[in-house]
C-alpha positions in Angstrom: -208.5 98.7 27.7 -209.3 97.7 31.1 -209.4 94.1 30.3 -205.8 94.3 29.4 -204.5 95.7 32.7 -203.8 92.6 34.5 -201.8 91.2 31.6 -199.8 94.5 31.2 -199.0 94.6 35.0 -197.8 91.0 34.8 -195.6 91.8 31.9 -194.0 94.6 33.6 -193.4 92.5 36.7 -191.7 89.9 34.5 -189.6 92.5 32.7 -188.3 93.6 36.1 -188.4 90.8 38.8 -188.2 88.1 36.1 -185.1 89.4 34.5 -183.4 90.0 37.7 -184.2 86.5 38.8 -182.6 85.1 35.7 -179.5 87.0 36.3 -179.4 85.6 39.9 -179.9 82.0 38.7 -177.2 82.4 36.1 -174.7 83.7 38.6 -175.5 81.0 41.2 -175.0 78.1 38.7 -171.7 79.5 37.5 -170.3 80.1 41.1 -170.9 76.5 42.1 -167.3 75.2 41.3 -165.9 78.1 43.4 -168.4 77.4 46.3 -167.9 73.7 46.3 -164.1 73.9 45.9 -161.7 72.3 43.3 -162.3 68.6 43.8 -165.9 68.7 44.6 -166.6 71.1 41.9 -165.1 68.6 39.4 -167.5 65.7 40.4 -170.7 67.9 40.5 -172.6 70.5 38.6 -175.2 73.0 39.5 -178.0 72.6 37.2 -181.0 74.7 38.4 -182.0 77.3 40.9 -185.8 77.6 41.7 -187.4 79.5 44.7 -183.9 79.6 46.3 -183.3 75.7 46.0 -180.1 75.0 44.1 -180.1 71.6 42.3 -176.7 70.0 42.0 -176.1 66.9 39.9 -173.8 64.3 41.3 -172.3 61.0 39.8 -173.8 58.6 42.4 -175.6 58.4 45.7 -172.4 58.2 47.7 -171.2 61.6 46.3 -174.7 63.0 47.1 -174.5 61.8 50.6 -171.1 63.4 51.2 -172.1 66.7 49.6 -175.2 66.8 51.8 -173.0 66.6 54.8 -171.3 69.9 53.6 -174.5 71.6 52.6 -174.6 74.2 55.3 -171.1 75.3 54.6 -172.0 75.7 50.8 -175.1 77.7 51.6 -172.9 80.0 54.1 -170.5 80.6 51.1 -173.3 81.6 48.7 -174.5 84.0 51.4 -171.1 85.7 51.3 -171.1 86.2 47.5 -174.9 86.1 46.6 -176.7 87.2 49.8 -180.4 85.9 49.9 -180.2 83.9 46.6 -179.6 80.3 47.6 -181.5 79.2 50.7 -181.1 75.4 50.4 -179.3 72.9 48.1 -180.5 69.5 46.9 -178.2 66.9 45.5 -179.4 64.7 42.7 -177.9 61.7 41.3 -177.1 62.1 37.6 -179.2 59.9 35.2 -176.9 58.8 32.5 -178.5 58.5 29.1 -178.1 55.0 27.6 -177.7 54.8 23.9 -176.6 52.0 21.5 -173.1 52.5 20.4 -171.0 50.5 18.0 -168.5 48.2 19.8 -165.2 49.8 20.3 -161.9 48.6 21.8 -161.9 50.2 25.3 -159.2 52.8 25.8 -157.1 52.5 29.0 -157.9 55.1 31.6 -155.1 57.6 32.2 -153.2 57.4 35.4 -153.6 60.1 38.2 -150.6 62.0 39.4 -149.6 61.5 43.0 -151.0 65.1 43.9 -154.3 64.1 42.4 -154.5 60.8 44.2 -153.6 62.6 47.6 -156.3 65.2 47.0 -158.9 62.6 46.5 -157.8 60.6 49.5 -158.0 63.8 51.6 -161.5 64.5 50.2 -162.7 60.9 51.0 -161.4 61.0 54.5 -163.9 63.9 55.4 -166.7 61.6 54.7 -168.2 59.0 57.1 -165.9 55.8 57.1 -168.3 53.6 55.3 -168.6 56.0 52.4 -164.8 56.8 51.8 -164.2 54.1 49.2 -167.1 55.1 47.3 -166.2 58.8 47.3 -162.7 57.9 46.3 -164.0 55.7 43.5 -166.4 58.2 42.1 -163.7 61.1 42.3 -161.1 58.8 40.5 -163.4 58.0 37.7 -164.5 61.7 37.0 -160.8 62.9 37.1 -159.7 60.0 34.8 -162.5 61.0 32.3 -161.4 64.7 32.5 -157.8 63.7 31.7 -158.8 61.5 28.8 -160.8 64.5 27.3 -159.1 67.4 29.2 -160.5 70.2 27.0 -164.2 70.0 26.7 -165.8 73.1 25.0 -166.9 75.9 27.1 -170.8 76.0 27.2 -170.7 79.7 26.2 -167.8 80.5 23.8 -167.2 76.9 22.6 -163.5 77.2 23.1 -161.5 74.2 24.7 -161.3 74.7 28.4 -160.5 72.9 31.6 -163.7 74.2 33.2 -167.0 75.4 31.8 -167.8 78.2 31.6 -164.0 79.1 31.0 -162.2 81.7 33.0 -162.6 84.4 30.2 -166.5 83.8 30.1 -166.9 83.7 33.9 -165.3 87.2 33.9 -167.6 88.4 31.1 -170.7 87.2 32.9 -169.8 89.5 35.8 -169.4 92.6 33.5 -172.0 95.2 33.9 -171.9 95.8 30.2 -172.6 92.3 29.5 -175.4 92.3 32.1 -177.1 95.3 30.5 -176.9 93.7 27.0 -178.4 90.6 28.3 -181.4 92.5 29.7 -181.7 94.2 26.2 -181.4 91.0 24.3 -184.1 89.3 26.6 -186.4 92.0 25.1 -185.1 92.4 21.7 -183.4 89.0 20.8 -182.4 90.0 17.3 -180.9 93.3 18.0 -177.3 92.8 19.5 -174.8 95.6 20.3 -171.9 93.4 21.4 -169.8 90.9 19.4 -167.6 87.9 20.0 -167.3 86.3 23.4 -169.0 89.2 25.1 -172.0 88.7 22.9 -172.3 85.1 23.6 -172.1 85.6 27.3 -174.9 88.1 27.0 -176.8 85.6 25.0 -176.2 83.0 27.7 -177.5 85.3 30.5 -180.5 86.4 28.4 -181.5 82.8 27.7 -181.3 82.2 31.4 -183.6 85.1 32.1 -186.2 84.1 29.6 -186.1 80.5 30.9 -186.7 81.9 34.3 -189.6 84.0 33.0 -191.3 81.0 31.4 -191.0 78.9 34.7 -192.6 81.7 36.7 -195.2 82.4 34.1 -196.3 78.9 33.2 -198.5 78.1 36.4 -200.1 81.6 36.2 -201.2 80.9 32.6 -202.6 77.7 33.6 -204.8 79.6 36.3 -205.5 82.6 34.0 -205.6 81.7 30.3 -206.0 85.3 29.4 -202.3 85.5 30.1 -201.5 83.2 27.2 -200.3 86.0 24.8 -197.5 86.9 27.3 -196.4 83.2 27.5 -196.4 83.0 23.8 -194.3 86.2 23.4 -191.7 85.2 25.9 -191.5 81.7 24.3 -191.1 83.4 21.0 -188.3 85.7 22.0 -186.4 82.7 23.7 -186.7 80.8 20.3 -185.5 84.1 18.4 -182.5 84.2 20.7 -181.6 80.6 20.3 -182.1 80.4 16.5 -181.3 84.0 15.4 -184.6 83.8 13.0 -187.5 86.1 13.3 -190.1 83.5 12.4 -189.7 80.7 14.9 -192.8 78.5 14.4 -190.6 75.7 12.9 -188.5 75.6 16.1 -191.3 75.0 18.8 -189.8 71.5 19.3 -186.9 73.3 21.0 -189.2 74.2 23.8 -189.9 72.1 26.9 -192.4 69.5 26.3 -194.7 71.1 28.9 -194.7 74.3 26.9 -195.0 72.5 23.5 -198.2 71.0 24.5 -199.6 74.2 25.8 -198.5 76.7 23.0 -200.2 76.5 19.6 -198.2 79.2 18.2 -195.2 81.4 19.0 
């Protein structure tokens, strides 16, 4: 029917451009520790990529200032490994969530090794003189926290790892087989052909792709309400992927608030 043609065209556009954009976003976030280097990668985290702008979370304003000083170098490194994907980088101070906790006896912070202390001092000395002490303090706090809890779970496979994603999952995320499965899971979330860590990596990429589609589609739906069924379908597939359930009405609360208020059903 003619009335459906715009929606059909947009759906095809999202299935091609939207999925590819999701893959690019996922790769850019995963590559940040490699681009930033060992020490800077430990005190910062890439959290989003929208319209070529990479958002990096940092522990405080001093670290943000220092990283801005290195921004052009980071962009050049991205151009080498992912040409045309990252055009700018913005550094955002991490907002710590405050929760009431029962009083506990504070645990002493672990000491840093001489090599760790030396690396941090070399890092701080590349910053302007008035920021060197702040950079050194922030880096020391982050490394001490990591040493106190040296094996946080990998965000993909859940196994203890010194970095997240772990080395094995980083390798899987670059696999053509995993990428193909991710594209398929984004369309058919309940029909997986892989298993184990490879499946988890494909699910992670597929979720990134669907989230990218929702971000791109939301403003179009606001302007053109007739496209709402496509938004509902995309949100439903994201929830099916996250929960493994076919009927996801009970899981609408897992969607971003902007979508919860707009979607009456998924």
